[in-house]
N, C-alpha and C positions, 0 to 999 in steps of 0.2 A: 503494499502499501503506502502511497504518496502521503510521506511526512508531513507534507499539510493536509493534506485529507484526516492522515489521524492527527496531527493535533486538536481538530477542529472537534472531530469526532471524541472524543477526550475530553475534550474544556463542555462540548454541550454533554456527553454523560455523568461528569461532575456534577455539573447543574443540576442536572435533574436527581442524583445522589444529595445534593445538599439541601433541594428542595422534602423530597423524604423525608430528610435526618429531623430539619424543621416540624415536616408531619409530627414524627415521631414525638418527638420532643416536645411538640407541644400536648400528644397525648398523655407522655407520661410524668408532666405536668400537672392535668387536668388531672390525675388520681390511674390510671390505665393498669392493668396490671403488670407489670416491674419484672415476672419470674416467668422465666422459662426451665426446660426442662439441662441444659443446658450453661443458662447464664441470666447472671440479675443485673439490673441495671438498678442504679444508688441513685437517688436526690440530696441533695443539701442545698446549704444557703450559706452559702460564704462570703465574711464582710473583706471589706480592700479599700485601704484612701484613694481617694481620687482627688488630683492638683487641680483646682479653681482657678484657671487659666485667665478668665475672666474676672479676675478678683482682683489680679497688678494693678498698677497703678502707669498710666501709658508711658512717663517719664521712662519704665523699664520694658515696655512689650516694644518699644521704637529704640531701644538703644542697642545699636549692633552691636556690640560687646556679648550680649546675651544670645543673641543668633551663630548657626552655622548652617552653612550652606551642605548637604549632600541627596548624590547621585544615586539613581535607583534602574536597572533595565528593565521596561516591561515585555514583553511578548502579549499579543491578542492576534486575535485572528478573526476575521471576516467573510461570511458566501458575499463572493462577487457579483450572482443574480441569484435571481428563488428559486429559476428552471433551470441552475448545476447540473450538466452528466457527468460526472465524475470518473474517470480515466484509472483502471484499476491492473497497476501491473503485477505476473505472475511470475 
């Protein structure tokens, strides 16, 4: 399979799996059965501290000495058109 097509398919599968994961997660949070013959789901509440950036004075937010620029590489894929015919290499 062409690597670009494989990448696109994998991204679609991941999206579908994440959607299903969220549906199942919500069910567990709503009280669905959490135990099977081989697995058990645990739901717990966890606390964490959250930094409230919006409470900083503008002088701090605008001071460049508190900021740094970082780069991230992003790989994405999009369909060229809806009726694309996929060419498979055997």
